[in-house]
The first five atom37 places (N, CA, C, CB, O) and aatype in JSON, in Angstrom:
{
  "aatype": [12, 14, 15, 11, 6, 3, 5, 9, 10, 11, 19, 10, 16, 6, 3, 10, 5, 1, 10, 6, 3, 9, 8, 0, 4, 12, 19, 0, 1, 11, 2, 10, 6, 7, 9, 0, 14, 9, 16, 6, 6, 13, 11, 11, 6, 19, 12, 6, 9, 17, 6, 9, 10, 11, 11, 16, 12, 3, 3, 13, 13, 3, 19, 9, 0, 8, 18, 15, 6, 13, 7, 10, 3, 11, 19, 18, 13, 6, 10, 7, 11, 13, 3, 19, 12, 13, 13, 9, 10, 14, 7, 16, 3, 16, 0, 10, 19, 0, 9, 19, 14, 0, 10, 0, 2, 1, 7, 10, 10, 6, 19, 6, 12, 6, 2, 0, 1, 1, 11, 9, 9, 15, 9, 9, 6, 7, 11],
  "atom_mask": [
    [1, 1, 1, 1, 1],
    [1, 1, 1, 1, 1],
    [1, 1, 1, 1, 1],
    [1, 1, 1, 1, 1],
    [1, 1, 1, 1, 1],
    [1, 1, 1, 1, 1],
    [1, 1, 1, 1, 1],
    [1, 1, 1, 1, 1],
    [1, 1, 1, 1, 1],
    [1, 1, 1, 1, 1],
    [1, 1, 1, 1, 1],
    [1, 1, 1, 1, 1],
    [1, 1, 1, 1, 1],
    [1, 1, 1, 1, 1],
    [1, 1, 1, 1, 1],
    [1, 1, 1, 1, 1],
    [1, 1, 1, 1, 1],
    [1, 1, 1, 1, 1],
    [1, 1, 1, 1, 1],
    [1, 1, 1, 1, 1],
    [1, 1, 1, 1, 1],
    [1, 1, 1, 1, 1],
    [1, 1, 1, 1, 1],
    [1, 1, 1, 1, 1],
    [1, 1, 1, 1, 1],
    [1, 1, 1, 1, 1],
    [1, 1, 1, 1, 1],
    [1, 1, 1, 1, 1],
    [1, 1, 1, 1, 1],
    [1, 1, 1, 1, 1],
    [1, 1, 1, 1, 1],
    [1, 1, 1, 1, 1],
    [1, 1, 1, 1, 1],
    [1, 1, 1, 0, 1],
    [1, 1, 1, 1, 1],
    [1, 1, 1, 1, 1],
    [1, 1, 1, 1, 1],
    [1, 1, 1, 1, 1],
    [1, 1, 1, 1, 1],
    [1, 1, 1, 1, 1],
    [1, 1, 1, 1, 1],
    [1, 1, 1, 1, 1],
    [1, 1, 1, 1, 1],
    [1, 1, 1, 1, 1],
    [1, 1, 1, 1, 1],
    [1, 1, 1, 1, 1],
    [1, 1, 1, 1, 1],
    [1, 1, 1, 1, 1],
    [1, 1, 1, 1, 1],
    [1, 1, 1, 1, 1],
    [1, 1, 1, 1, 1],
    [1, 1, 1, 1, 1],
    [1, 1, 1, 1, 1],
    [1, 1, 1, 1, 1],
    [1, 1, 1, 1, 1],
    [1, 1, 1, 1, 1],
    [1, 1, 1, 1, 1],
    [1, 1, 1, 1, 1],
    [1, 1, 1, 1, 1],
    [1, 1, 1, 1, 1],
    [1, 1, 1, 1, 1],
    [1, 1, 1, 1, 1],
    [1, 1, 1, 1, 1],
    [1, 1, 1, 1, 1],
    [1, 1, 1, 1, 1],
    [1, 1, 1, 1, 1],
    [1, 1, 1, 1, 1],
    [1, 1, 1, 1, 1],
    [1, 1, 1, 1, 1],
    [1, 1, 1, 1, 1],
    [1, 1, 1, 0, 1],
    [1, 1, 1, 1, 1],
    [1, 1, 1, 1, 1],
    [1, 1, 1, 1, 1],
    [1, 1, 1, 1, 1],
    [1, 1, 1, 1, 1],
    [1, 1, 1, 1, 1],
    [1, 1, 1, 1, 1],
    [1, 1, 1, 1, 1],
    [1, 1, 1, 0, 1],
    [1, 1, 1, 1, 1],
    [1, 1, 1, 1, 1],
    [1, 1, 1, 1, 1],
    [1, 1, 1, 1, 1],
    [1, 1, 1, 1, 1],
    [1, 1, 1, 1, 1],
    [1, 1, 1, 1, 1],
    [1, 1, 1, 1, 1],
    [1, 1, 1, 1, 1],
    [1, 1, 1, 1, 1],
    [1, 1, 1, 0, 1],
    [1, 1, 1, 1, 1],
    [1, 1, 1, 1, 1],
    [1, 1, 1, 1, 1],
    [1, 1, 1, 1, 1],
    [1, 1, 1, 1, 1],
    [1, 1, 1, 1, 1],
    [1, 1, 1, 1, 1],
    [1, 1, 1, 1, 1],
    [1, 1, 1, 1, 1],
    [1, 1, 1, 1, 1],
    [1, 1, 1, 1, 1],
    [1, 1, 1, 1, 1],
    [1, 1, 1, 1, 1],
    [1, 1, 1, 1, 1],
    [1, 1, 1, 1, 1],
    [1, 1, 1, 0, 1],
    [1, 1, 1, 1, 1],
    [1, 1, 1, 1, 1],
    [1, 1, 1, 1, 1],
    [1, 1, 1, 1, 1],
    [1, 1, 1, 1, 1],
    [1, 1, 1, 1, 1],
    [1, 1, 1, 1, 1],
    [1, 1, 1, 1, 1],
    [1, 1, 1, 1, 1],
    [1, 1, 1, 1, 1],
    [1, 1, 1, 1, 1],
    [1, 1, 1, 1, 1],
    [1, 1, 1, 1, 1],
    [1, 1, 1, 1, 1],
    [1, 1, 1, 1, 1],
    [1, 1, 1, 1, 1],
    [1, 1, 1, 1, 1],
    [1, 1, 1, 1, 1],
    [1, 1, 1, 0, 1],
    [1, 1, 1, 1, 1]
  ],
  "atom_positions": [
    [[-9.29, 30.4, -11.38], [-9.46, 29.53, -10.22], [-8.94, 28.12, -10.57], [-10.97, 29.48, -9.76], [-9.21, 27.61, -11.66]],
    [[-8.2, 27.52, -9.64], [-7.7, 26.16, -9.9], [-8.83, 25.15, -10.06], [-6.79, 25.71, -8.79], [-9.89, 25.3, -9.46]],
    [[-8.6, 24.13, -10.86], [-9.59, 23.06, -11.05], [-9.8, 22.31, -9.74], [-9.15, 22.09, -12.16], [-8.99, 22.41, -8.82]],
    [[-10.89, 21.56, -9.67], [-11.13, 20.74, -8.47], [-10.02, 19.76, -8.29], [-12.46, 20.01, -8.55], [-9.59, 19.53, -7.16]],
    [[-9.52, 19.15, -9.37], [-8.43, 18.19, -9.26], [-7.18, 18.87, -8.69], [-8.12, 17.57, -10.64], [-6.51, 18.29, -7.83]],
    [[-6.86, 20.06, -9.14], [-5.7, 20.77, -8.6], [-5.88, 21.13, -7.11], [-5.45, 22.04, -9.42], [-4.93, 21.07, -6.34]],
    [[-7.09, 21.5, -6.74], [-7.36, 21.81, -5.35], [-7.23, 20.57, -4.44], [-8.76, 22.4, -5.23], [-6.72, 20.65, -3.32]],
    [[-7.7, 19.43, -4.95], [-7.56, 18.18, -4.19], [-6.11, 17.77, -4.1], [-8.37, 17.05, -4.84], [-5.65, 17.33, -3.04]],
    [[-5.37, 17.9, -5.2], [-3.96, 17.59, -5.19], [-3.21, 18.43, -4.18], [-3.37, 17.77, -6.57], [-2.29, 17.95, -3.53]],
    [[-3.59, 19.7, -4.06], [-2.97, 20.58, -3.07], [-3.23, 20.09, -1.63], [-3.49, 22.03, -3.24], [-2.35, 20.15, -0.78]],
    [[-4.45, 19.62, -1.37], [-4.76, 19.07, -0.04], [-3.87, 17.85, 0.21], [-6.3, 18.68, 0.08], [-3.31, 17.7, 1.3]],
    [[-3.73, 17.0, -0.78], [-2.9, 15.79, -0.61], [-1.45, 16.13, -0.32], [-2.98, 14.92, -1.85], [-0.85, 15.56, 0.59]],
    [[-0.89, 17.05, -1.1], [0.53, 17.36, -0.95], [0.81, 18.25, 0.26], [1.06, 18.02, -2.19], [1.79, 18.02, 0.96]],
    [[-0.02, 19.24, 0.51], [0.28, 20.19, 1.58], [-0.24, 19.74, 2.94], [-0.3, 21.52, 1.24], [0.37, 20.07, 3.96]],
    [[-1.34, 19.02, 2.98], [-1.91, 18.64, 4.27], [-1.45, 17.25, 4.73], [-3.43, 18.67, 4.19], [-1.28, 17.02, 5.93]],
    [[-1.24, 16.33, 3.79], [-0.94, 14.96, 4.16], [0.47, 14.53, 3.86], [-1.87, 14.06, 3.48], [1.18, 14.05, 4.74]],
    [[0.88, 14.69, 2.62], [2.18, 14.16, 2.22], [3.34, 14.78, 2.97], [2.37, 14.36, 0.75], [4.42, 14.19, 3.05]],
    [[3.15, 15.95, 3.52], [4.21, 16.61, 4.28], [4.46, 15.93, 5.62], [3.86, 18.08, 4.51], [5.52, 16.11, 6.22]],
    [[3.49, 15.14, 6.08], [3.62, 14.43, 7.36], [4.62, 13.29, 7.25], [2.25, 13.89, 7.83], [4.59, 12.52, 6.28]],
    [[5.49, 13.18, 8.21], [6.55, 12.19, 8.18], [6.05, 10.76, 8.01], [7.35, 12.28, 9.43], [6.66, 9.97, 7.3]],
    [[4.93, 10.43, 8.65], [4.44, 9.06, 8.64], [3.57, 8.73, 7.41], [3.64, 8.8, 9.9], [3.2, 7.57, 7.23]],
    [[3.25, 9.68, 6.6], [2.47, 9.38, 5.38], [3.46, 9.06, 4.26], [1.52, 10.59, 4.98], [4.13, 9.95, 3.74]],
    [[3.53, 7.77, 3.9], [4.46, 7.36, 2.84], [3.88, 7.59, 1.45], [4.84, 5.89, 3.01], [4.62, 7.79, 0.49]],
    [[2.56, 7.56, 1.35], [1.86, 7.79, 0.08], [0.41, 8.14, 0.4], [1.94, 6.53, -0.86], [-0.13, 7.66, 1.4]],
    [[-0.21, 8.96, -0.44], [-1.62, 9.28, -0.24], [-2.25, 9.58, -1.59], [-1.78, 10.49, 0.74], [-1.56, 9.98, -2.54]],
    [[-3.56, 9.38, -1.68], [-4.28, 9.6, -2.91], [-5.77, 9.62, -2.65], [-3.92, 8.54, -3.95], [-6.23, 9.17, -1.6]],
    [[-6.54, 10.12, -3.61], [-7.97, 9.94, -3.63], [-8.2, 9.0, -4.8], [-8.78, 11.31, -3.77], [-7.89, 9.33, -5.94]],
    [[-8.77, 7.81, -4.51], [-8.82, 6.79, -5.56], [-10.06, 5.9, -5.42], [-7.57, 5.94, -5.52], [-10.77, 5.9, -4.42]],
    [[-10.25, 5.16, -6.5], [-11.24, 4.08, -6.52], [-10.57, 2.85, -7.11], [-12.53, 4.48, -7.35], [-9.35, 2.87, -7.32]],
    [[-11.3, 1.81, -7.39], [-10.71, 0.57, -7.89], [-9.8, 0.85, -9.09], [-11.82, -0.43, -8.28], [-10.07, 1.75, -9.89]],
    [[-8.74, 0.08, -9.22], [-7.71, 0.22, -10.24], [-6.89, 1.49, -10.03], [-8.34, 0.22, -11.64], [-6.18, 1.93, -10.94]],
    [[-6.99, 2.07, -8.84], [-6.28, 3.28, -8.45], [-6.57, 4.45, -9.41], [-4.78, 2.99, -8.4], [-5.71, 5.3, -9.64]],
    [[-7.77, 4.47, -9.95], [-8.18, 5.64, -10.74], [-8.46, 6.76, -9.76], [-9.45, 5.33, -11.64], [-9.15, 6.56, -8.76]],
    [[-7.93, 7.93, -10.04], [-8.18, 9.03, -9.18], [-7.08, 10.09, -9.22], [0.0, 0.0, 0.0], [-6.46, 10.32, -10.26]],
    [[-6.86, 10.72, -8.08], [-5.91, 11.84, -7.99], [-4.82, 11.45, -6.99], [-6.63, 13.18, -7.54], [-5.11, 11.02, -5.88]],
    [[-3.58, 11.6, -7.42], [-2.47, 11.28, -6.53], [-1.27, 12.14, -6.94], [-2.12, 9.73, -6.58], [-1.08, 12.46, -8.11]],
    [[-0.47, 12.52, -5.95], [0.81, 13.14, -6.3], [1.59, 12.15, -7.15], [1.61, 13.56, -5.02], [1.33, 10.95, -7.1]],
    [[2.55, 12.64, -7.92], [3.35, 11.72, -8.73], [4.01, 10.7, -7.85], [4.4, 12.47, -9.54], [4.49, 11.02, -6.77]],
    [[4.03, 9.46, -8.31], [4.51, 8.37, -7.45], [5.97, 8.53, -7.06], [4.31, 7.03, -8.15], [6.4, 7.95, -6.06]],
    [[6.74, 9.28, -7.81], [8.12, 9.51, -7.43], [8.23, 10.23, -6.09], [8.83, 10.3, -8.51], [9.27, 10.17, -5.42]],
    [[7.14, 10.94, -5.7], [7.12, 11.63, -4.43], [6.78, 10.7, -3.26], [6.15, 12.76, -4.48], [6.92, 11.1, -2.1]],
    [[6.33, 9.48, -3.55], [6.07, 8.52, -2.5], [7.38, 8.06, -1.92], [5.25, 7.33, -3.02], [8.4, 8.04, -2.62]],
    [[7.38, 7.68, -0.66], [8.6, 7.19, -0.03], [8.99, 5.86, -0.66], [8.42, 7.05, 1.5], [8.14, 5.05, -1.01]],
    [[10.3, 5.65, -0.79], [10.81, 4.49, -1.54], [10.39, 3.16, -0.93], [12.31, 4.55, -1.61], [10.27, 2.16, -1.64]],
    [[10.16, 3.13, 0.4], [9.74, 1.89, 1.03], [8.43, 1.37, 0.45], [9.6, 2.1, 2.53], [8.23, 0.16, 0.34]],
    [[7.54, 2.3, 0.08], [6.25, 1.91, -0.5], [6.44, 1.41, -1.92], [5.26, 3.09, -0.49], [5.78, 0.46, -2.34]],
    [[7.33, 2.04, -2.66], [7.54, 1.62, -4.05], [8.03, 0.2, -4.15], [8.51, 2.54, -4.74], [7.77, -0.47, -5.15]],
    [[8.75, -0.29, -3.15], [9.26, -1.64, -3.16], [8.14, -2.68, -3.15], [10.17, -1.86, -1.98], [8.33, -3.79, -3.65]],
    [[6.98, -2.35, -2.59], [5.87, -3.29, -2.54], [4.63, -2.77, -3.28], [5.53, -3.6, -1.1], [3.52, -3.24, -3.03]],
    [[4.81, -1.83, -4.16], [3.7, -1.13, -4.81], [2.75, -2.08, -5.52], [4.23, -0.12, -5.79], [1.54, -1.92, -5.4]],
    [[3.26, -3.06, -6.27], [2.38, -3.95, -7.04], [1.47, -4.76, -6.13], [3.21, -4.88, -7.9], [0.28, -4.88, -6.42]],
    [[1.98, -5.33, -5.06], [1.11, -6.1, -4.16], [0.15, -5.18, -3.42], [1.94, -6.91, -3.15], [-0.98, -5.57, -3.12]],
    [[0.58, -3.95, -3.13], [-0.32, -2.98, -2.49], [-1.47, -2.66, -3.44], [0.45, -1.68, -2.1], [-2.62, -2.61, -3.0]],
    [[-1.2, -2.44, -4.71], [-2.25, -2.12, -5.69], [-3.28, -3.25, -5.75], [-1.65, -1.87, -7.09], [-4.48, -2.99, -5.74]],
    [[-2.81, -4.48, -5.81], [-3.72, -5.63, -5.91], [-4.57, -5.74, -4.64], [-2.93, -6.95, -6.16], [-5.78, -5.94, -4.73]],
    [[-3.96, -5.61, -3.5], [-4.7, -5.71, -2.23], [-5.69, -4.57, -2.11], [-3.74, -5.7, -1.03], [-6.82, -4.78, -1.68]],
    [[-5.28, -3.36, -2.49], [-6.19, -2.21, -2.41], [-7.38, -2.38, -3.32], [-5.46, -0.93, -2.77], [-8.5, -1.99, -2.96]],
    [[-7.17, -2.96, -4.5], [-8.31, -3.2, -5.41], [-9.35, -4.11, -4.76], [-7.82, -3.84, -6.74], [-10.56, -3.89, -4.91]],
    [[-8.9, -5.11, -4.03], [-9.84, -5.99, -3.33], [-10.66, -5.19, -2.29], [-9.07, -7.16, -2.64], [-11.85, -5.43, -2.13]],
    [[-10.01, -4.26, -1.6], [-10.74, -3.46, -0.61], [-11.7, -2.5, -1.28], [-9.77, -2.69, 0.28], [-12.76, -2.21, -0.72]],
    [[-11.36, -2.01, -2.46], [-12.3, -1.11, -3.15], [-13.59, -1.85, -3.55], [-11.64, -0.51, -4.4], [-14.64, -1.22, -3.65]],
    [[-13.52, -3.16, -3.77], [-14.75, -3.94, -3.99], [-15.65, -3.87, -2.76], [-14.4, -5.41, -4.33], [-16.87, -3.69, -2.87]],
    [[-15.05, -4.02, -1.59], [-15.82, -3.96, -0.32], [-16.4, -2.56, -0.15], [-14.91, -4.32, 0.91], [-17.56, -2.41, 0.23]],
    [[-15.6, -1.53, -0.44], [-16.08, -0.15, -0.3], [-17.25, 0.1, -1.24], [-14.94, 0.85, -0.59], [-18.24, 0.7, -0.84]],
    [[-17.15, -0.35, -2.5], [-18.22, -0.14, -3.46], [-19.52, -0.77, -2.99], [-17.83, -0.69, -4.82], [-20.6, -0.21, -3.19]],
    [[-19.44, -1.95, -2.36], [-20.63, -2.66, -1.91], [-21.26, -2.05, -0.65], [-20.29, -4.09, -1.65], [-22.48, -2.07, -0.51]],
    [[-20.45, -1.5, 0.25], [-20.98, -1.13, 1.56], [-20.98, 0.36, 1.9], [-20.22, -1.82, 2.59], [-21.48, 0.74, 2.96]],
    [[-20.44, 1.21, 1.04], [-20.41, 2.63, 1.39], [-21.81, 3.22, 1.47], [-19.58, 3.4, 0.37], [-22.06, 4.13, 2.26]],
    [[-22.72, 2.7, 0.67], [-24.09, 3.23, 0.73], [-24.79, 2.9, 2.04], [-24.91, 2.69, -0.42], [-25.82, 3.49, 2.36]],
    [[-24.22, 1.96, 2.81], [-24.76, 1.6, 4.11], [-24.04, 2.28, 5.28], [-24.69, 0.12, 4.28], [-24.27, 1.96, 6.44]],
    [[-23.17, 3.23, 4.93], [-22.5, 4.0, 5.97], [-21.08, 3.57, 6.29], [0.0, 0.0, 0.0], [-20.5, 4.06, 7.26]],
    [[-20.51, 2.65, 5.49], [-19.1, 2.3, 5.72], [-18.27, 3.57, 5.63], [-18.6, 1.23, 4.68], [-18.33, 4.29, 4.63]],
    [[-17.51, 3.83, 6.67], [-16.82, 5.12, 6.79], [-15.31, 5.02, 6.62], [-17.12, 5.73, 8.11], [-14.68, 5.84, 5.94]],
    [[-14.75, 4.0, 7.26], [-13.29, 3.81, 7.24], [-12.96, 2.34, 7.16], [-12.63, 4.42, 8.49], [-13.69, 1.49, 7.68]],
    [[-11.85, 2.04, 6.48], [-11.35, 0.67, 6.41], [-9.85, 0.74, 6.58], [-11.74, -0.04, 5.04], [-9.18, 1.63, 6.06]],
    [[-9.33, -0.22, 7.34], [-7.88, -0.29, 7.56], [-7.41, -1.71, 7.25], [-7.52, 0.12, 9.04], [-8.14, -2.68, 7.49]],
    [[-6.21, -1.85, 6.72], [-5.6, -3.16, 6.65], [-4.12, -3.03, 6.81], [-5.95, -3.87, 5.36], [-3.52, -2.01, 6.48]],
    [[-3.52, -4.1, 7.33], [-2.06, -4.14, 7.51], [-1.48, -5.07, 6.45], [-1.67, -4.61, 8.95], [-1.99, -6.17, 6.22]],
    [[-0.42, -4.61, 5.83], [0.29, -5.43, 4.83], [1.76, -5.31, 5.14], [-0.03, -4.96, 3.34], [2.39, -4.29, 4.86]],
    [[2.29, -6.35, 5.73], [3.71, -6.31, 6.14], [3.96, -5.21, 7.14], [0.0, 0.0, 0.0], [3.31, -5.17, 8.19]],
    [[4.85, -4.33, 6.84], [5.19, -3.27, 7.78], [4.42, -1.98, 7.52], [6.66, -2.99, 7.73], [4.84, -0.91, 7.97]],
    [[3.29, -2.07, 6.78], [2.49, -0.9, 6.46], [1.06, -1.08, 6.88], [2.56, -0.61, 4.97], [0.54, -2.2, 6.91]],
    [[0.41, 0.04, 7.23], [-1.04, 0.12, 7.36], [-1.58, 0.92, 6.19], [-1.45, 0.75, 8.73], [-0.97, 1.91, 5.78]],
    [[-2.7, 0.53, 5.66], [-3.36, 1.31, 4.61], [-4.69, 1.75, 5.21], [-3.57, 0.45, 3.25], [-5.5, 0.95, 5.69]],
    [[-4.88, 3.07, 5.18], [-6.08, 3.69, 5.77], [-6.95, 4.24, 4.64], [-5.69, 4.84, 6.79], [-6.5, 5.04, 3.82]],
    [[-8.21, 3.8, 4.61], [-9.18, 4.29, 3.64], [-10.22, 5.12, 4.36], [-9.86, 3.12, 2.86], [-10.92, 4.6, 5.23]],
    [[-10.34, 6.38, 4.05], [-11.4, 7.23, 4.55], [-12.34, 7.47, 3.37], [-10.83, 8.58, 5.15], [-12.04, 8.23, 2.46]],
    [[-13.5, 6.81, 3.42], [-14.4, 6.78, 2.28], [-15.13, 8.08, 2.13], [-15.39, 5.65, 2.42], [-15.58, 8.67, 3.12]],
    [[-15.26, 8.54, 0.88], [-16.07, 9.72, 0.58], [-17.52, 9.23, 0.6], [-15.68, 10.38, -0.83], [-17.86, 8.29, -0.12]],
    [[-18.39, 9.84, 1.42], [-19.73, 9.29, 1.69], [-20.51, 8.95, 0.43], [-20.54, 10.27, 2.52], [-20.58, 9.75, -0.51]],
    [[-21.09, 7.73, 0.42], [-21.96, 7.29, -0.64], [-21.29, 7.03, -1.96], [0.0, 0.0, 0.0], [-21.95, 6.97, -2.99]],
    [[-19.96, 6.89, -1.96], [-19.22, 6.66, -3.22], [-18.37, 5.4, -3.14], [-18.33, 7.88, -3.55], [-18.3, 4.75, -2.1]],
    [[-17.74, 5.07, -4.25], [-16.79, 3.96, -4.29], [-15.37, 4.5, -4.25], [-17.0, 3.1, -5.55], [-14.43, 3.82, -4.65]],
    [[-15.23, 5.71, -3.75], [-13.96, 6.45, -3.76], [-13.54, 6.72, -2.33], [-14.08, 7.79, -4.56], [-14.38, 6.9, -1.45]],
    [[-12.22, 6.74, -2.1], [-11.71, 6.95, -0.75], [-10.44, 7.78, -0.77], [-11.44, 5.61, -0.06], [-9.69, 7.77, -1.74]],
    [[-10.21, 8.5, 0.31], [-8.94, 9.1, 0.6], [-8.11, 8.0, 1.21], [-9.08, 10.34, 1.54], [-8.51, 7.4, 2.21]],
    [[-6.94, 7.72, 0.64], [-6.11, 6.6, 1.04], [-4.75, 7.07, 1.47], [-5.99, 5.58, -0.08], [-4.14, 7.92, 0.81]],
    [[-4.26, 6.53, 2.6], [-2.89, 6.84, 3.03], [-2.2, 5.53, 3.39], [-2.88, 7.84, 4.24], [-2.8, 4.64, 3.99]],
    [[-0.93, 5.44, 3.02], [-0.1, 4.31, 3.4], [0.91, 4.82, 4.39], [0.6, 3.65, 2.16], [1.67, 5.74, 4.13]],
    [[0.89, 4.17, 5.58], [1.71, 4.63, 6.71], [2.44, 3.43, 7.3], [0.83, 5.34, 7.79], [2.06, 2.29, 7.06]],
    [[3.5, 3.69, 8.09], [4.16, 2.58, 8.79], [3.21, 1.92, 9.77], [5.42, 3.08, 9.52], [2.37, 2.59, 10.37]],
    [[3.33, 0.62, 9.94], [2.43, -0.13, 10.82], [2.46, 0.38, 12.26], [2.79, -1.62, 10.8], [1.46, 0.26, 12.98]],
    [[3.58, 0.94, 12.7], [3.71, 1.42, 14.08], [3.47, 2.92, 14.22], [5.09, 1.09, 14.6], [3.8, 3.5, 15.26]],
    [[2.91, 3.56, 13.21], [2.67, 4.99, 13.25], [1.57, 5.33, 14.29], [2.27, 5.51, 11.84], [0.78, 4.47, 14.68]],
    [[1.55, 6.59, 14.72], [0.53, 7.08, 15.66], [-0.79, 7.23, 14.88], [0.97, 8.45, 16.33], [-1.05, 8.27, 14.28]],
    [[-1.58, 6.21, 14.89], [-2.81, 6.2, 14.09], [-3.79, 7.29, 14.54], [-3.48, 4.82, 14.17], [-4.49, 7.87, 13.7]],
    [[-3.86, 7.58, 15.81], [-4.77, 8.62, 16.31], [-4.49, 9.97, 15.68], [0.0, 0.0, 0.0], [-5.42, 10.63, 15.2]],
    [[-3.24, 10.39, 15.66], [-2.88, 11.65, 15.04], [-3.17, 11.64, 13.54], [-1.42, 11.96, 15.3], [-3.68, 12.61, 12.99]],
    [[-2.83, 10.53, 12.9], [-3.07, 10.43, 11.45], [-4.54, 10.45, 11.12], [-2.44, 9.17, 10.88], [-4.94, 11.0, 10.1]],
    [[-5.36, 9.85, 11.98], [-6.83, 9.86, 11.73], [-7.37, 11.28, 11.75], [-7.58, 8.99, 12.79], [-8.23, 11.63, 10.94]],
    [[-6.87, 12.11, 12.67], [-7.33, 13.48, 12.72], [-6.94, 14.23, 11.44], [-6.74, 14.18, 13.96], [-7.75, 14.96, 10.88]],
    [[-5.7, 14.05, 11.0], [-5.24, 14.7, 9.76], [-6.02, 14.18, 8.55], [-3.72, 14.46, 9.55], [-6.39, 14.95, 7.67]],
    [[-6.28, 12.88, 8.51], [-7.04, 12.3, 7.38], [-8.47, 12.82, 7.38], [-7.03, 10.75, 7.46], [-9.0, 13.16, 6.32]],
    [[-9.1, 12.89, 8.54], [-10.49, 13.38, 8.62], [-10.55, 14.85, 8.17], [-11.04, 13.22, 10.07], [-11.46, 15.22, 7.43]],
    [[-9.61, 15.67, 8.61], [-9.59, 17.07, 8.18], [-9.43, 17.16, 6.67], [-8.45, 17.84, 8.89], [-10.1, 17.96, 6.01]],
    [[-8.52, 16.35, 6.11], [-8.31, 16.35, 4.64], [-9.56, 15.87, 3.92], [-7.11, 15.46, 4.26], [-9.94, 16.42, 2.88]],
    [[-10.2, 14.83, 4.47], [-11.41, 14.32, 3.81], [-12.48, 15.39, 3.77], [-11.95, 13.07, 4.54], [-13.16, 15.55, 2.75]],
    [[-12.65, 16.12, 4.85], [-13.67, 17.2, 4.87], [-13.36, 18.27, 3.84], [-13.77, 17.86, 6.27], [-14.26, 18.76, 3.16]],
    [[-12.1, 18.63, 3.71], [-11.71, 19.63, 2.7], [-12.04, 19.1, 1.3], [-10.19, 19.98, 2.82], [-12.56, 19.83, 0.46]],
    [[-11.72, 17.84, 1.06], [-11.94, 17.25, -0.25], [-13.41, 17.18, -0.58], [-11.32, 15.87, -0.31], [-13.8, 17.45, -1.72]],
    [[-14.23, 16.81, 0.38], [-15.69, 16.77, 0.17], [-16.18, 18.17, -0.16], [-16.44, 16.22, 1.43], [-17.0, 18.34, -1.06]],
    [[-15.7, 19.15, 0.55], [-16.08, 20.53, 0.32], [-15.71, 20.97, -1.11], [-15.41, 21.45, 1.35], [-16.49, 21.63, -1.79]],
    [[-14.51, 20.59, -1.55], [-14.08, 20.93, -2.9], [-14.99, 20.27, -3.93], [-12.61, 20.51, -3.12], [-15.42, 20.91, -4.88]],
    [[-15.28, 18.99, -3.75], [-16.11, 18.24, -4.71], [-17.51, 18.85, -4.76], [-16.19, 16.74, -4.32], [-18.09, 18.97, -5.84]],
    [[-18.04, 19.22, -3.6], [-19.39, 19.8, -3.55], [-19.43, 21.27, -3.98], [-19.94, 19.67, -2.15], [-20.5, 21.87, -4.06]],
    [[-18.26, 21.85, -4.26], [-18.19, 23.21, -4.73], [-18.45, 24.27, -3.67], [0.0, 0.0, 0.0], [-18.9, 25.37, -3.98]],
    [[-18.17, 23.93, -2.43], [-18.4, 24.9, -1.35], [-17.16, 25.69, -1.01], [-18.89, 24.19, -0.1], [-17.19, 26.54, -0.13]]
  ]
}
């Protein structure tokens, strides 16, 4: 049986990264510790601003760590021509993160992100 990490990586690559508007995705916490497809698979537009994205995302993980226990569920921010979507894993300092174009269809992406989050929670809980 594949490890939990391999199962989560499969959700990221097969359910999310295949979508045209997902430039990068990962399950991460502060300092981008977590599970992500290899960064070479991220779209090149994201790689051009990766360092500033990492720094900005770390700041948001501080907020997530402080407020997830109170029911913080989702966080979004815009950075230049990108939106970063955080779907928090309940009661943790960890989130499913996607980097998408600022003008992407957020409604469709939210449905895909929520479905992926549910699968990931199920994998983590061993169901």
